[in-house]
GUFI-994555 format. One line per 10 residues: their letters; for each residue x, y, z of N, C-alpha, C. Coordinates in steps of 0.02 Angstrom, whole numbers. Each point is the difference from the previous one (the first is absolute). Example, Ala and Ser with C-alpha at 12.3 -4.5 7.8 and 13.67 -1.06 7.14 Angstrom:
AS> 660 -284 390 -45 59 0 45 60 0; -18 53 -36 42 59 3 -39 55 37
//
This chain:
MTEEEFFDIN> -3560 -1424 -591 -38 25 48 35 69 26; -52 47 5 29 73 14 -35 19 61; 23 31 51 -30 23 49 29 70 21; -52 60 -1 27 59 1 -48 33 60; 23 49 21 -31 35 53 -46 56 -26; -62 6 15 -32 59 -19 -43 34 48; -39 44 0 -45 35 48 -59 -1 -11; -58 -7 53 -60 8 -15 -27 68 -4; -58 10 -1 -28 75 -10 9 35 64; 12 -28 51 13 37 64 82 7 19
GNTISLDCQS> 31 -24 -45 80 -4 8 30 -50 42; -42 -56 9 26 -59 40 30 -47 -52; 59 -29 23 37 -47 -43 -42 -64 -24; -8 -17 -59 -15 -59 -31 46 -38 -34; -10 -59 -10 49 -28 -47 -33 -35 -63; 12 5 -65 -27 -40 -54 45 -55 -11; -16 -56 -17 25 -57 -13 -15 -24 -76; 30 -6 -53 -15 -27 -58 30 -53 -22; -31 -54 -7 10 -63 -18 -12 -28 -72; 48 -15 -40 -36 -35 -60 14 -68 -1
HSEFCKEFTV> -53 -36 -1 3 -73 1 9 -33 -66; -29 33 -46 15 -22 -60 -11 65 -50; 11 -9 -71 -10 50 -47 -82 19 8; -40 -39 8 -68 28 4 -33 -12 72; 37 16 54 -24 -11 66 53 49 56; -27 50 17 28 48 55 -46 11 52; 49 10 62 -52 11 56 38 61 34; -50 45 20 21 62 28 -33 -2 74; 45 18 46 -10 2 74 16 52 34; -40 36 32 12 67 42 -10 -19 70
SVPKLSLRKV> 46 3 33 3 -10 76 20 69 42; -56 8 50 17 45 40 35 -28 74; 25 47 31 25 -10 68 -43 -26 50; 23 -49 21 -32 -33 65 -24 40 53; -53 -18 39 -35 32 42 54 25 65; -6 70 11 60 29 46 -9 -14 74; 19 -32 44 -10 -24 53 -11 72 50; 41 55 -22 -10 56 25 -76 33 1; -26 -5 -56 -59 23 -15 -51 -36 40; 9 -68 0 -48 -40 31 7 21 89
MNYTCAVWLT> 58 11 24 9 10 62 -35 67 22; 6 56 -47 -28 60 3 -76 1 -1; -33 -41 -42 -61 -2 -2 -35 -27 68; 31 -58 17 -19 -47 59 0 49 67; 64 43 5 5 40 58 -51 51 2; -13 27 -47 -55 51 -25 -63 -16 29; -27 -62 -17 -65 -25 17 -6 -22 78; 57 -36 14 15 -20 72 -3 67 54; 46 54 -20 1 54 36 -63 35 14; -30 12 -58 -79 23 -2 -47 -36 39
AYAVFFATDN> 11 -66 -7 -59 -44 46 30 9 73; 68 2 19 1 9 60 -8 65 34; -7 57 -41 -19 57 24 -89 6 11; -26 -41 -46 -76 -9 8 -14 -40 59; 44 -50 14 -5 -50 55 7 46 66; 56 45 10 -4 39 57 -41 56 20; -48 17 -65 -41 53 10 -74 -35 18; -2 -63 -25 -64 -33 6 0 -64 51; 48 -22 20 20 -56 39 -48 -68 -27; 11 -3 -61 -39 -51 -45 49 -45 -28
TNVLSAAIIV> 17 -66 28 54 -47 -25 -36 -22 -72; -58 13 -23 -11 -25 -56 35 37 -66; 16 56 10 31 48 -33 66 -32 -30; 44 -25 62 68 -36 -27 -26 -54 -29; -42 -47 20 -3 -59 -41 -18 13 -70; -42 47 -16 -17 14 -61 58 24 -42; 34 50 29 67 30 -36 33 -62 -30; 23 -44 50 37 -63 -20 -28 -27 -52; -64 -17 5 -31 -44 -54 -3 28 -65; -13 69 -2 -9 39 -57 57 1 -36
TLVGMMLHLH> 60 8 39 57 6 -27 35 -58 -24; -11 -58 25 25 -66 -22 -49 -14 -61; -63 -3 -8 -41 -17 -49 15 51 -55; 6 63 2 21 50 -47 70 -26 -36; 55 -20 48 51 -13 -39 -6 -68 -50; -37 -48 35 -8 -66 -45 -38 30 -57; -48 31 -1 -46 24 -62 45 36 -43; 38 51 17 46 30 -44 48 -45 -25; 32 -60 28 51 -34 -34 -30 -42 -39; -71 -26 4 -35 -44 -48 -32 28 -50
FVKIDHESML> -29 64 0 -35 20 -52 25 71 -31; 53 29 40 19 71 -37 76 2 -12; 50 -26 37 63 9 -3 29 -49 -61; 19 21 -54 26 -31 -51 75 1 -2; 27 -59 2 73 -7 -2 28 6 -80; -28 -31 -40 20 7 -75 -59 -26 -51; -1 42 -53 -41 -6 -57 34 -24 -64; -39 -49 -23 46 -15 -65 -55 -9 -64; 31 1 -50 -37 0 -68 41 -54 -46; -23 -57 -14 28 -53 -46 -38 -1 -69
IIGSLGIQIS> 42 35 -47 -32 5 -79 25 -67 -29; -37 -32 -36 21 -61 -45 -27 12 -68; 42 15 -39 -17 18 -67 -74 -6 -30; -15 -59 -34 -66 -7 -20 -53 -26 45; 27 -21 68 -48 -25 37 -40 59 57; 34 30 28 -27 58 50 38 28 45; -37 29 48 28 50 57 -16 -25 55; 48 -22 52 -18 -17 65 22 46 40; -55 27 56 18 63 27 -5 -38 80; 60 10 45 -15 -30 70 26 57 39
ASYASGREST> -32 -12 70 33 37 55 11 -44 56; 51 20 35 18 -49 63 -8 46 59; -42 -15 53 -9 37 49 53 -23 67; 5 59 52 49 -11 40 -24 -72 45; -55 -11 -3 -21 -71 46 18 -60 -37; 19 14 -62 14 -62 -37 -56 -15 -54; -47 31 10 -70 -21 -43 22 26 -77; -15 -28 -47 2 23 -66 -65 4 -46; 6 57 -45 -56 8 -42 17 4 -68; -26 -42 -53 20 -16 -56 -59 7 -48
SFIEMSKVKD> 5 42 -55 -61 -5 -58 47 -8 -64; -34 -27 -43 23 -9 -66 -45 19 -59; 36 46 -52 -40 23 -52 24 -29 -64; -51 -32 -35 26 -31 -66 25 49 -44; 50 -12 -51 32 57 -55 -47 6 -39; -59 -31 -28 -48 26 -39 -50 44 23; 9 12 71 -47 58 22 34 50 9; 68 11 -7 42 61 16 5 35 -74; -22 66 10 25 41 -52 53 35 -8; 26 28 67 57 34 7 26 8 69
IVINEAIYMQ> 60 16 9 24 18 76 20 65 -14; -24 50 36 23 64 7 22 42 64; 28 50 -4 10 36 61 -53 61 1; -34 4 51 -55 45 6 20 45 53; -37 52 7 5 57 64 -53 5 33; -3 19 65 -60 17 32 28 51 51; -55 32 22 10 49 58 -9 -32 65; 49 9 42 7 -47 61 24 56 63; -33 8 41 12 48 62 27 54 -25; -19 41 -42 11 67 -34 75 -14 -41
RVIYYLCILL> 15 -57 -26 50 -13 -43 -20 -29 -65; 38 5 -49 -15 -48 -62 55 -56 10; -25 -56 8 34 -66 -2 -11 -42 -59; 44 -41 -10 4 -48 -65 -10 -72 35; -38 -37 -45 -10 -65 19 -1 -48 -65; 32 -63 -2 -15 -46 -53 -67 -35 0; -27 -8 -54 -69 -31 -2 4 -43 -61; -50 -50 -1 -23 -48 -62 -67 20 -19; 1 18 -65 -58 16 -37 -39 -69 -15; -54 -15 6 -40 -63 -28 -32 24 -50
KEPSDPDGVS> -17 -42 -49 -38 5 -55 -78 1 3; -32 41 -23 -77 -17 -1 -16 -58 -43; -31 -38 23 -24 -65 -43 -36 25 -59; -44 37 4 -48 17 -56 43 53 -62; 38 45 33 46 51 -41 69 -11 16; 33 -19 -64 65 -13 8 35 50 18; -21 76 -20 44 54 15 -19 24 63; -52 -16 46 -21 26 65 47 -44 48; -7 38 64 29 -26 61 -53 -19 52; 7 -62 16 -78 -10 49 20 1 72
AVVPLFQSSK> 82 -1 13 32 13 75 62 18 5; 13 32 48 77 25 15 23 -50 65; 48 -30 1 22 -44 52 74 34 21; -11 35 61 65 43 21 52 -54 25; 65 11 -6 61 -44 23 30 34 49; 23 -25 49 46 25 53 -27 45 42; -71 -16 24 -40 60 35 37 8 68; 21 -55 38 30 15 66 56 28 1; 50 -21 -46 65 33 4 5 69 -37; -33 15 -32 -18 71 -38 67 19 -31
PRLNCLEEVY> 45 -27 -40 62 24 -30 3 62 -44; 52 24 7 0 74 -33 -2 -16 -88; 5 47 -35 6 -1 -66 54 -37 -35; 58 20 32 63 -39 -29 4 -78 12; -31 -24 49 -8 -78 17 -57 -27 -45; -58 48 -32 -48 -27 -33 19 -4 -70; 52 44 -17 15 2 -77 40 -57 -16; 40 -24 48 40 -56 -14 -32 -71 1; -70 1 30 -31 -62 5 -43 11 -74; -32 57 -12 -37 20 -60 31 -22 -67
KSCQDMLGQS> 64 22 -5 42 -15 -58 14 -82 -11; 2 -36 44 26 -63 5 -76 -39 -19; -54 33 16 -70 -30 -8 -15 16 -74; 14 51 -16 -16 21 -83 35 -51 -40; 63 -13 8 44 -49 -31 -36 -67 5; -20 -20 52 -32 -65 18 -69 3 -52; -36 45 4 -65 10 -32 7 1 -85; 62 34 -16 16 0 -70 12 -66 -18; 29 -52 26 21 -60 -20 -46 -42 -12; -61 5 42 -49 -44 1 -61 19 -54
//
């Protein structure tokens, strides 16, 4: 089990945990830092101060109630649908690849791709916010054309690791694909 510190495309610290369960089974987990209490407090204070300013200008108490409700509902939705604590990929030699994400609220999302549908795992590049970034993706076989690609499944979409982290996962994945 190795755990190293890497960075995402924005320069924030992330960690990659590589576990080898057996010769034919490896798991890669990319973890991002927990939600910052300072950030939450800053956003909450900004919304509530704006609401108080509007309240003093209009003498409407509904503004304060709406600000509190919007802040609380927004935080709950963010934790349940947006903020991911860690993403993982479990690759099992001849069986397939399981992709999962764990959200800050405790919710988990998991999908499985059969190895017979996997054409290759590659590092691709994209233009994102006026920058070139790299991402790991699974190429799925076209059922009618064995040389074609039917779909591209991006991995670690939320954590967005930099190239050096992706290369480590890529090399291990290629070793696993070569064995199956």
